[in-house]
Rosetta silent file (secondary structure, phi, psi, omega in degrees, C-alpha in Angstrom):
SEQUENCE: MTTYSGGEAAYGLTLLPDGKVVVLGTTYTSGNGSMFFTAKFTPSGLPDPAWGNTGAVTLDIHPDYDIAT
SCORE:     score description
SCORE:     0.000 S_00000001
   1 L     0.000  142.020  177.925    2.312   15.496    8.660 S_00000001
   2 L  -107.581  132.792  177.327    2.692   12.022   10.212 S_00000001
   3 L  -125.431  129.992  179.029    6.052   10.210   10.215 S_00000001
   4 L   -96.188  -93.467  178.431    6.370    6.543   11.128 S_00000001
   5 L   -97.102   -6.574  178.855    9.951    5.206   10.705 S_00000001
   6 L    88.039   -3.996 -179.479   10.999    8.031    8.362 S_00000001
   7 L  -116.747   26.521 -179.267   11.640    5.562    5.408 S_00000001
   8 E   -86.696  152.778  173.108    8.206    5.365    3.894 S_00000001
   9 E  -139.963  127.780 -178.729    7.263    5.958    0.282 S_00000001
  10 E   -88.734  134.374  173.686    3.599    6.195   -0.836 S_00000001
  11 E  -114.865   -9.773 -179.161    2.609    4.652   -4.126 S_00000001
  12 E  -168.107  162.020  174.000   -1.136    4.922   -3.984 S_00000001
  13 E  -156.906  160.431  179.452   -4.040    6.073   -1.894 S_00000001
  14 E  -142.814  149.398  178.678   -7.780    5.790   -1.934 S_00000001
  15 E  -101.149  123.039 -177.462  -10.580    7.866   -0.345 S_00000001
  16 L   -88.659  158.105 -179.441  -13.050    5.709    1.425 S_00000001
  17 L   -54.529  -30.536 -179.343  -16.877    6.529    1.523 S_00000001
  18 L   -82.297    5.166 -179.154  -16.620    7.480    5.217 S_00000001
  19 L    86.556    1.825  177.202  -13.942   10.185    4.356 S_00000001
  20 L   -84.709  159.004 -174.586  -11.021    8.202    5.661 S_00000001
  21 E  -123.167  129.832  169.887   -7.900    7.831    3.422 S_00000001
  22 E  -103.342  125.612  172.842   -5.799    4.579    3.034 S_00000001
  23 E  -103.546  138.597 -173.930   -2.256    4.981    1.789 S_00000001
  24 E  -121.218  135.142  179.658   -0.381    2.126    0.197 S_00000001
  25 E  -173.996 -144.201 -176.703    3.363    1.920   -0.056 S_00000001
  26 E  -140.114  143.650  171.390    6.745    0.643    1.230 S_00000001
  27 E  -121.327  138.678 -178.540    8.677    1.237    4.433 S_00000001
  28 E  -105.846  127.796  175.421   12.408    0.777    4.633 S_00000001
  29 E  -133.851  145.293  176.140   13.941   -0.543    7.826 S_00000001
  30 L   -62.474  134.353 -178.175   17.416   -1.581    8.819 S_00000001
  31 L    82.193  -15.985 -178.240   17.889   -5.308    8.828 S_00000001
  32 L  -110.130  -19.731 -167.024   14.512   -5.943    7.132 S_00000001
  33 E    74.874 -136.366 -178.211   14.939   -4.244    3.768 S_00000001
  34 E  -107.341  154.472  177.463   11.588   -2.969    2.542 S_00000001
  35 E  -139.480  146.308  171.165    8.162   -4.055    3.761 S_00000001
  36 E   -58.840  137.493 -171.546    4.724   -3.489    2.434 S_00000001
  37 E  -137.627  134.613  168.541    3.110   -0.512    4.287 S_00000001
  38 E  -130.279  146.924  176.577   -0.379    0.810    4.674 S_00000001
  39 E  -138.547  144.310  179.770   -1.626    3.767    6.760 S_00000001
  40 E  -126.596  133.092 -177.451   -5.161    4.803    7.306 S_00000001
  41 E  -120.578  150.052  177.689   -6.154    8.410    8.252 S_00000001
  42 L   -74.140  166.150 -179.691   -9.326    9.961    9.641 S_00000001
  43 L   -59.369  -22.085  178.136  -11.234   12.617    7.683 S_00000001
  44 L   -85.578   -0.036 -176.326   -9.359   15.214    9.793 S_00000001
  45 L    91.306   -2.335  176.408   -6.057   13.822    8.680 S_00000001
  46 L   -80.920  150.048  173.903   -5.001   12.096   11.854 S_00000001
  47 E   -57.390  136.162  178.721   -3.751    8.477   11.961 S_00000001
  48 L   -73.606  102.639 -173.758   -6.730    6.042   12.447 S_00000001
  49 L   -64.774  -12.790  177.151   -5.961    4.377   15.867 S_00000001
  50 L   -82.298   -6.589 -175.194   -8.241    1.460   14.862 S_00000001
  51 L  -102.931   99.927  177.422   -5.916    0.571   11.940 S_00000001
  52 L    59.444 -136.206 -179.233   -3.038   -1.565   13.028 S_00000001
  53 E  -102.351  107.849 -178.886   -0.441    0.009   15.255 S_00000001
  54 L    60.494   34.389  175.197   -0.793    3.843   15.421 S_00000001
  55 L    85.675    8.151 -177.339   -2.722    3.922   12.140 S_00000001
  56 E  -136.052  150.272  176.449   -0.215    1.795   10.229 S_00000001
  57 E  -134.174  133.982  174.444    0.249   -1.843    9.186 S_00000001
  58 E  -118.570  150.679 -178.063    3.421   -3.387    7.811 S_00000001
  59 E  -142.555  122.341  175.097    3.701   -6.870    6.189 S_00000001
  60 L   -92.218   88.529 -175.241    6.954   -8.612    5.307 S_00000001
  61 L   -81.752  -43.988 -175.042    5.873  -10.732    2.271 S_00000001
  62 L  -116.911  146.598  179.271    9.326  -11.335    0.769 S_00000001
  63 L   -59.720  -30.935 -177.766   12.660  -11.638    2.598 S_00000001
  64 L  -101.669  -67.461 -164.945   14.306   -8.752    0.692 S_00000001
  65 L  -130.625  126.406  178.146   12.041   -6.299   -1.026 S_00000001
  66 L  -123.491  109.213  175.380    8.224   -5.686   -0.654 S_00000001
  67 L  -126.155  122.533  175.926    7.100   -2.842   -2.863 S_00000001
  68 L   -88.837  134.890  176.512    3.525   -1.835   -3.489 S_00000001
  69 L  -124.272    0.000    0.000    2.885   -0.386   -6.836 S_00000001
């Protein structure tokens, strides 16, 4: 199991043709509220190092709450 900040919630995922998995959701951080969060994993379940920082990408779209549904 991979843990990033410890405040993530997944709301969707997709299996890519190459066997990798992209997870879509929200991460909660102190001072920033919630941010849009994606993570990508290799077919073996490890974070994909080519995807953002350590297999994860966050994006702060709105000043308070960013929730992917």
